[in-house]
C-alpha positions as CSV (number, residue, x, y, z in Angstrom):
1,X,-0.3,0.1,-0.2
2,X,3.1,2.1,0.0
3,X,2.2,5.7,-2.0
4,X,-1.4,4.8,-1.9
5,X,-4.0,7.6,-0.6
6,X,-5.3,6.7,2.6
7,X,-8.8,6.4,0.3
8,X,-7.2,3.6,-1.5
9,X,-5.9,1.8,1.1
10,X,-9.3,1.6,2.8
11,X,-11.1,0.6,-0.1
12,X,-8.7,-2.2,-0.6
13,X,-8.9,-3.2,3.2
14,X,-12.3,-3.6,2.7
15,X,-12.2,-6.0,0.3
16,X,-9.7,-8.2,1.7
17,X,-10.9,-8.1,5.6
18,X,-14.2,-10.2,5.4
19,X,-12.4,-13.0,3.4
20,X,-9.2,-13.1,6.4
21,X,-11.1,-14.3,8.9
22,X,-8.8,-17.2,10.4
23,X,-10.6,-19.8,12.5
24,X,-10.7,-19.1,15.8
25,X,-8.5,-21.8,17.8
26,X,-7.4,-25.1,16.6
27,X,-10.1,-26.9,18.0
28,X,-12.2,-25.2,15.0
29,X,-9.7,-26.2,12.5
30,X,-9.5,-29.8,13.6
31,X,-13.8,-29.7,13.2
32,X,-13.7,-28.0,9.8
33,X,-10.9,-31.1,8.8
34,X,-13.2,-33.5,10.2
35,X,-16.4,-32.0,8.6
36,X,-14.6,-32.4,4.7
37,X,-13.4,-35.8,6.0
38,X,-10.1,-35.5,7.1
39,X,-8.1,-36.8,10.4
40,X,-7.1,-35.1,13.0
41,X,-4.0,-32.9,12.5
42,X,-0.9,-33.3,13.8
43,X,1.3,-29.7,14.0
44,X,4.9,-30.2,12.9
45,X,5.6,-26.3,12.5
46,X,4.8,-23.0,14.1
47,X,5.6,-19.4,14.3
48,X,4.1,-16.2,15.5
49,X,1.3,-16.5,12.8
50,X,1.7,-19.4,10.9
51,X,1.3,-23.3,11.4
52,X,1.3,-26.2,9.6
53,X,-0.1,-29.9,10.2
54,X,-0.5,-32.9,8.6
55,X,-4.0,-35.0,8.4
56,X,-4.6,-38.1,6.9
57,X,-7.9,-38.0,4.6
58,X,-10.0,-40.6,5.3
59,X,-12.3,-40.5,2.1
């Protein structure tokens, strides 16, 4: 957003934020995976804002 006017920044944020709502907890992620037919996740990486897991497909 460097160099953009404040109104341009707000317009772009308004488009991005509705789709940028992460799950509230790890339990919510596990529930979403289970509903999709995927087994429980096993976390193998975590940092401040990012994490990764492996989960078996049960389809």
